[in-house]
N, CA, C and O of each residue as an XYZ file, in Angstrom:
420
protein
N      15.088     27.271     -2.467
C      14.779     25.929     -2.925
C      13.281     25.701     -2.904
O      12.583     26.101     -1.972
N      12.813     25.062     -3.933
C      11.405     24.694     -3.967
C      11.303     23.183     -4.073
O      12.200     22.513     -4.587
N      10.217     22.675     -3.586
C      10.008     21.226     -3.644
C       8.792     20.934     -4.499
O       7.734     21.541     -4.338
N       8.961     20.020     -5.383
C       7.837     19.561     -6.204
C       7.409     18.217     -5.656
O       8.240     17.335     -5.438
N       6.139     18.062     -5.437
C       5.651     16.774     -4.982
C       4.750     16.194     -6.052
O       3.758     16.796     -6.461
N       5.121     15.024     -6.485
C       4.403     14.342     -7.548
C       3.787     13.081     -6.946
O       4.489     12.295     -6.310
N       2.518     12.885     -7.135
C       1.854     11.707     -6.594
C       1.268     10.894     -7.723
O       0.478     11.389     -8.527
N       1.664      9.650     -7.770
C       1.107      8.699     -8.723
C       0.236      7.729     -7.943
O       0.584      7.347     -6.825
N      -0.876      7.331     -8.508
C      -1.730      6.354     -7.854
C      -1.738      5.087     -8.698
O      -2.041      5.113     -9.891
N      -1.405      4.005     -8.063
C      -1.388      2.715     -8.734
C      -2.268      1.751     -7.965
O      -2.357      1.838     -6.740
N      -2.900      0.859     -8.643
C      -3.621     -0.215     -7.983
C      -2.715     -1.422     -8.010
O      -2.250     -1.859     -9.063
N      -2.477     -1.945     -6.835
C      -1.550     -3.056     -6.687
C      -2.039     -4.274     -7.455
O      -3.205     -4.659     -7.360
N      -1.137     -4.873     -8.215
C      -1.450     -6.095     -8.940
C      -1.135     -7.262     -8.015
O       0.015     -7.689     -7.914
N      -2.145     -7.770     -7.348
C      -1.969     -8.825     -6.358
C      -1.774    -10.168     -7.056
O      -2.647    -10.620     -7.798
N      -0.637    -10.798     -6.818
C      -0.320    -12.076     -7.445
C      -1.129    -13.227     -6.836
O      -1.415    -14.214     -7.515
N      -1.496    -13.098     -5.551
C      -2.250    -14.139     -4.861
C      -3.712    -13.715     -4.769
O      -4.222    -13.454     -3.680
N      -4.356    -13.652     -5.873
C      -5.704    -13.113     -5.950
C      -6.741    -14.196     -5.681
O      -6.673    -15.293     -6.235
N      -7.699    -13.869     -4.822
C      -8.814    -14.753     -4.519
C     -10.097    -13.979     -4.757
O     -10.219    -12.835     -4.318
N     -11.037    -14.576     -5.433
C     -12.307    -13.910     -5.691
C     -13.355    -14.393     -4.693
O     -13.568    -15.592     -4.516
N     -14.006    -13.422     -4.044
C     -15.096    -13.732     -3.127
C     -16.266    -12.812     -3.449
O     -16.076    -11.731     -4.007
N     -17.451    -13.231     -3.104
C     -18.643    -12.429     -3.359
C     -18.881    -11.520     -2.162
O     -19.115    -11.991     -1.049
N     -18.818    -10.203     -2.402
C     -19.055     -9.229     -1.346
C     -20.343     -8.451     -1.591
O     -20.588     -7.432     -0.945
N     -21.154     -8.923     -2.508
C     -22.384     -8.200     -2.817
C     -23.464     -8.458     -1.766
O     -24.368     -7.643     -1.581
N     -23.364     -9.587     -1.089
C     -24.308     -9.889     -0.020
C     -23.854     -9.189      1.255
O     -22.743     -8.664      1.337
N     -24.730     -9.194      2.232
C     -24.402     -8.597      3.522
C     -23.733     -9.660      4.393
O     -24.192     -9.947      5.498
N     -22.645    -10.239      3.883
C     -21.984    -11.337      4.581
C     -20.626    -10.950      5.171
O     -19.798    -11.820      5.439
N     -20.394     -9.656      5.374
C     -19.135     -9.206      5.956
C     -19.345     -7.872      6.666
O     -20.335     -7.175      6.444
N     -18.385     -7.539      7.527
C     -18.385     -6.220      8.165
C     -16.981     -5.651      8.062
O     -15.999     -6.393      8.046
N     -16.892     -4.333      7.993
C     -15.596     -3.668      7.924
C     -15.046     -3.551      9.337
O     -15.712     -3.028     10.230
N     -13.835     -4.039      9.532
C     -13.206     -4.034     10.851
C     -12.378     -2.772     11.048
O     -12.514     -2.089     12.063
N     -11.514     -2.458     10.072
C     -10.653     -1.283     10.174
C      -9.982     -1.015      8.835
O     -10.017     -1.845      7.927
N      -9.378      0.151      8.733
C      -8.522      0.457      7.589
C      -7.096      0.528      8.104
O      -6.859      0.925      9.245
N      -6.159      0.149      7.273
C      -4.754      0.158      7.661
C      -3.924      0.878      6.607
O      -4.317      0.964      5.444
N      -2.768      1.397      7.030
C      -1.859      2.131      6.150
C      -0.429      1.798      6.546
O      -0.125      1.650      7.730
N       0.435      1.684      5.568
C       1.852      1.433      5.814
C       2.673      2.167      4.761
O       2.194      2.407      3.653
N       3.907      2.523      5.102
C       4.767      3.246      4.170
C       6.145      2.595      4.071
O       6.573      1.850      4.953
N       6.815      2.899      2.975
C       8.216      2.538      2.761
C       8.840      3.695      1.977
O       8.229      4.209      1.040
N      10.047      4.104      2.356
C      10.698      5.262      1.718
C      12.137      4.963      1.358
O      12.770      4.066      1.912
N      12.633      5.743      0.412
C      14.028      5.646      0.002
C      14.456      6.978     -0.606
O      13.649      7.672     -1.224
N      15.732      7.332     -0.430
C      16.257      8.594     -0.966
C      17.261      8.332     -2.077
O      17.938      7.305     -2.100
N      17.339      9.291     -2.999
C      18.219      9.180     -4.164
C      18.894     10.524     -4.417
O      18.296     11.576     -4.190
N      20.127     10.489     -4.881
C      20.835     11.686     -5.309
C      21.227     11.463     -6.765
O      21.865     10.464     -7.094
N      20.844     12.393     -7.632
C      21.039     12.250     -9.081
C      20.401     10.948     -9.578
O      20.860     10.373    -10.565
N      19.346     10.480     -8.900
C      18.659      9.251     -9.294
C      19.379      7.984     -8.906
O      18.972      6.890     -9.299
N      20.451      8.116     -8.135
C      21.261      6.957     -7.751
C      21.044      6.657     -6.271
O      20.923      7.563     -5.447
N      20.996      5.378     -5.958
C      20.872      4.947     -4.570
C      19.472      4.492     -4.246
O      18.575      4.540     -5.088
N      19.292      4.053     -3.030
C      17.970      3.665     -2.575
C      17.475      2.373     -3.197
O      18.213      1.661     -3.878
N      16.208      2.092     -2.944
C      15.573      0.868     -3.413
C      14.766      1.119     -4.685
O      14.383      2.252     -4.975
N      14.519      0.065     -5.425
C      13.706      0.187     -6.641
C      12.240      0.411     -6.261
O      11.829      0.129     -5.135
N      11.466      0.916     -7.209
C      10.037      1.158     -6.977
C       9.334     -0.149     -6.626
O       8.483     -0.173     -5.737
N       9.677     -1.225     -7.311
C       9.062     -2.523     -7.067
C       9.350     -3.005     -5.642
O       8.463     -3.532     -4.970
N      10.588     -2.824     -5.187
C      10.960     -3.234     -3.831
C      10.242     -2.385     -2.786
O       9.774     -2.913     -1.777
N      10.150     -1.076     -3.017
C       9.427     -0.194     -2.098
C       7.955     -0.607     -2.005
O       7.385     -0.644     -0.914
N       7.350     -0.912     -3.139
C       5.953     -1.337     -3.145
C       5.793     -2.644     -2.377
O       4.860     -2.796     -1.588
N       6.687     -3.566     -2.606
C       6.638     -4.851     -1.911
C       6.791     -4.666     -0.406
O       6.071     -5.293      0.371
N       7.725     -3.807      0.014
C       7.942     -3.544      1.433
C       6.721     -2.898      2.077
O       6.341     -3.264      3.190
N       6.105     -1.941      1.387
C       4.929     -1.261      1.931
C       3.758     -2.231      2.091
O       3.062     -2.200      3.106
N       3.541     -3.083      1.103
C       2.429     -4.042      1.167
C       2.709     -5.112      2.223
O       1.791     -5.560      2.910
N       3.946     -5.514      2.352
C       4.315     -6.476      3.397
C       4.039     -5.897      4.780
O       3.485     -6.578      5.643
N       4.424     -4.642      4.990
C       4.167     -3.967      6.264
C       2.662     -3.791      6.483
O       2.181     -3.902      7.611
N       1.928     -3.520      5.420
C       0.474     -3.379      5.502
C      -0.153     -4.686      5.993
O      -1.038     -4.677      6.848
N       0.308     -5.789      5.453
C      -0.207     -7.096      5.849
C       0.084     -7.367      7.322
O      -0.765     -7.902      8.035
N       1.283     -7.000      7.782
C       1.624     -7.171      9.198
C       0.712     -6.321     10.082
O       0.207     -6.795     11.100
N       0.505     -5.062      9.688
C      -0.341     -4.165     10.478
C      -1.806     -4.604     10.488
O      -2.530     -4.324     11.444
N      -2.243     -5.286      9.437
C      -3.629     -5.759      9.375
C      -3.897     -6.800     10.454
O      -5.011     -6.891     10.970
N      -2.877     -7.587     10.797
C      -2.974     -8.585     11.865
C      -4.247     -9.430     11.708
O      -5.088     -9.493     12.605
N      -4.358    -10.068     10.553
C      -5.563    -10.830     10.222
C      -5.730    -12.065     11.098
O      -4.761    -12.763     11.400
N      -6.978    -12.328     11.505
C      -7.294    -13.511     12.294
C      -8.573    -14.137     11.757
O      -9.407    -13.458     11.158
N      -8.713    -15.414     11.974
C      -9.950    -16.118     11.632
C     -10.443    -15.886     10.232
O      -9.751    -16.192      9.261
N     -11.651    -15.339     10.119
C     -12.288    -15.157      8.817
C     -12.125    -13.734      8.280
O     -13.009    -13.221      7.594
N     -10.996    -13.102      8.594
C     -10.733    -11.747      8.116
C      -9.945    -11.787      6.808
O      -9.242    -12.754      6.513
N     -10.081    -10.712      6.037
C      -9.359    -10.585      4.775
C      -8.971     -9.120      4.567
O      -9.648     -8.210      5.047
N      -7.882     -8.913      3.853
C      -7.427     -7.572      3.496
C      -7.877     -7.303      2.063
O      -7.472     -8.007      1.138
N      -8.723     -6.274      1.880
C      -9.294     -5.983      0.560
C      -9.041     -4.526      0.187
O      -8.592     -3.729      1.012
N      -9.332     -4.196     -1.055
C      -9.189     -2.831     -1.578
C      -7.802     -2.247     -1.313
O      -7.674     -1.108     -0.864
N      -6.777     -3.032     -1.592
C      -5.399     -2.585     -1.375
C      -4.984     -1.676     -2.529
O      -5.038     -2.071     -3.694
N      -4.571     -0.458     -2.193
C      -4.061      0.483     -3.191
C      -2.690      0.970     -2.752
O      -2.359      0.958     -1.567
N      -1.907      1.395     -3.722
C      -0.559      1.886     -3.460
C      -0.402      3.253     -4.113
O      -0.708      3.425     -5.293
N       0.076      4.222     -3.338
C       0.339      5.576     -3.837
C       1.841      5.808     -3.777
O       2.489      5.474     -2.785
N       2.389      6.379     -4.837
C       3.813      6.698     -4.867
C       3.968      8.211     -4.870
O       3.422      8.902     -5.731
N       4.722      8.717     -3.895
C       4.952     10.153     -3.776
C       6.440     10.419     -3.982
O       7.286      9.748     -3.391
N       6.748     11.386     -4.812
C       8.128     11.808     -5.038
C       8.299     13.237     -4.567
O       7.579     14.132     -5.010
N       9.240     13.453     -3.678
C       9.578     14.803     -3.243
C      10.958     15.106     -3.823
O      11.942     14.436     -3.510
N      11.006     16.137     -4.679
C      12.238     16.440     -5.405
C      12.728     17.832     -5.028
O      11.990     18.813     -5.121
N      13.983     17.897     -4.603
C      14.641     19.178     -4.336
C      15.982     19.144     -5.063
O      16.913     18.452     -4.651
N      16.059     19.902     -6.146
C      17.257     19.956     -6.995
C      17.696     18.554     -7.404
O      17.034     17.938     -8.240
N      18.781     18.029     -6.851
C      19.305     16.730     -7.267
C      18.899     15.608     -6.316
O      19.240     14.446     -6.538
N      18.177     15.956     -5.268
C      17.759     14.991     -4.252
C      16.296     14.607     -4.463
O      15.457     15.454     -4.768
N      16.006     13.325     -4.298
C      14.655     12.819     -4.487
C      14.346     11.824     -3.375
O      15.144     10.927     -3.100
N      13.194     11.981     -2.740
C      12.732     11.005     -1.752
C      11.451     10.382     -2.282
O      10.458     11.070     -2.520
N      11.492      9.071     -2.461
C      10.334      8.334     -2.956
C       9.690      7.629     -1.765
O      10.352      6.888     -1.038
N       8.389      7.867     -1.572
C       7.641      7.231     -0.491
C       6.465      6.484     -1.094
O       5.701      7.040     -1.884
N       6.329      5.238     -0.722
C       5.210      4.414     -1.161
C       4.279      4.236      0.028
O       4.698      3.792      1.097
N       3.018      4.584     -0.165
C       2.008      4.452      0.886
C       0.984      3.423      0.414
O       0.379      3.574     -0.647
N       0.799      2.378      1.216
C      -0.179      1.337      0.902
C      -1.366      1.467      1.853
O      -1.189      1.653      3.057
N      -2.571      1.367      1.304
C      -3.815      1.440      2.081
C      -4.603      0.153      1.849
O      -4.548     -0.430      0.765
N      -5.323     -0.279      2.856
C      -6.181     -1.447      2.704
C      -7.290     -1.444      3.734
O      -7.234     -0.711      4.722
N      -8.291     -2.262      3.501
C      -9.428     -2.400      4.406
C      -9.487     -3.838      4.901
O      -9.417     -4.781      4.112
N      -9.614     -3.995      6.206
C      -9.766     -5.326      6.790
C     -11.258     -5.575      6.966
O     -11.971     -4.789      7.589
N     -11.709     -6.689      6.399
C     -13.105     -7.088      6.567
C     -13.156     -8.441      7.279
O     -12.195     -9.211      7.265
N     -14.291     -8.701      7.892
C     -14.500     -9.995      8.540
C     -15.805    -10.584      8.018
O     -16.846     -9.927      8.030
N     -15.734    -11.816      7.567
C     -16.921    -12.481      7.052
C     -17.802    -12.923      8.208
O     -17.312    -13.409      9.227
N     -19.110    -12.750      8.040
C     -20.065    -13.114      9.079
C     -20.983    -14.226      8.557
O     -21.094    -14.438      7.350
N     -21.624    -14.919      9.472
C     -22.592    -15.946      9.073
C     -23.880    -15.264      8.669
O     -24.424    -14.443      9.406
N     -24.350    -15.606      7.514
C     -25.633    -15.041      7.053
C     -26.444    -16.100      6.406
O     -27.556    -15.834      5.950
């Protein structure tokens, strides 16, 4: 048996988008966070939809960010990985983000 791993990179379309100016030195990077969501399929049947997996991964990412005060989660990206072995497929969605904190300047 061989396994093919296919990775797609998507930029999350954030529905609650807020624009802020980050060109000034008015923030510092606090940490980076990562979260995953997975589902398995046989003959393409079963598991969760891609949209639901993405939503679950981003929701978990937000929880792990544990934002406080003047912090924000920025540069959120979502990677979709498919591991396929014959009729079995495991889809894993990995969400990455950066937590920043705004400073007085």
